[in-house]
Phi, psi and omega in degrees: 000323179300318179297321179295316179298315180296320179294317179301315179293323179292317180296313179291322181294337180298324177295319179294320176300316178299321179296318178299316177298322179298324177292322182288317180243085187290328184256070179282130182292151177299323182300313181294312182294324179293319180295314181295316181293323178293319176301315178296323178297320178296319178297314181293324180298313179294319180296321180296319183284305186278330185264342184235307186287312179297313176299328177302313179294317183298317179289331182282344183295342177293344176263000183107150183300313180302317180293320180299315179296319180297316180296317183290308181295316178298317180298319179300312183289323178295319178298315180294316180294321179300316180291325176298318178293321178298319179303324183283350182252017182296124180274163172278142185243032181301315182292319180296324181288339177073022181265137178275103186298332182291341181272358183235135179283328186268064179298319182296322179296315179298318180300315181295320180297315182291326176293325177296316178296319179296319179300319178297318182297314183287333175288331182293332180297305178294331176294319176296319177300321179299318179295318181292318180298323182299331177289336179293342179286345179088354179262094184296322180299315178296318180297320180292324177297316179297313179298323178296320178296318179293318179298320179299322178290328184289333181297306177296330177298315178296326181292314191283345183272346184290305183305309181299322180293317179297318180293337182269003175100005177281135182295160181298318181296315181290326177300312180294322180297316180295319178297320180293322179298321179298327177286320180295328177300324180291325175299314179299316180299319179299315180292321178299313181298317182294311183290325180298317181285325180295322181287320183231086182297336181298335182272001185305310181303314180293318182296319178298315180294321177301313179297319177297320179297319179295321180292318177298321179297314181298317181298312184284319187274332186244305192287310182295313177301320180298318184282350179252015187258000186233022177082010181245030186295328180294310178297323180295321180296315180292325178296321177297317180296320178296315178299317180298314183292321178296318178293323178297314178296318179297319180296319180292317182288326181269344185285000000 
């Protein structure tokens, strides 16, 4: 349990670390952020496949191959669809941000920035659940690798949300508070995932696949399009491959 708590704090704390870096370096270039985010996407892609989806099938085989395949494939799609539905319910956070919209001409810009921050926050919940669920498999080394990949992704996320919020009129204190909340949500998600699987081990195959599906959705729907939108797609592609291979090597050596 101690390891789970430390991992939860580490995964959530990575966003806060990224936010601190974002305050120090407010004008982070698209090239740098795209490369870092693509690297993280590669790490998460490998972690989702080898650390969540493959184990989902392996644990499900005790119920028979057809059931194992159904649980794994079904879990992947349910996870992706769940995150898709959550995306459509993203609320506006003008009041939470505490910004007086009448004092700013770019209301639409502020709205988009806050919706982006909200999207990161709601994505962090299933990512945290993925980290927590991975501990339910009993393979701590694998779970730590998955959590490390998620934490690595959280650092650039924390970095890139600072500048836009400050530019949109959100105060420094509220900017840091909102960034910290996105990290704390991941801590909560990690604990939810761990306890859910610990209480009902029978749901482990489906839960692993569900977590893998949410990660695949985030990578395909959010991370890759973002890193290919600023003319740095070639470097971003190679960064993704490097991240994937490093995670692959780590998984083999630690597995």
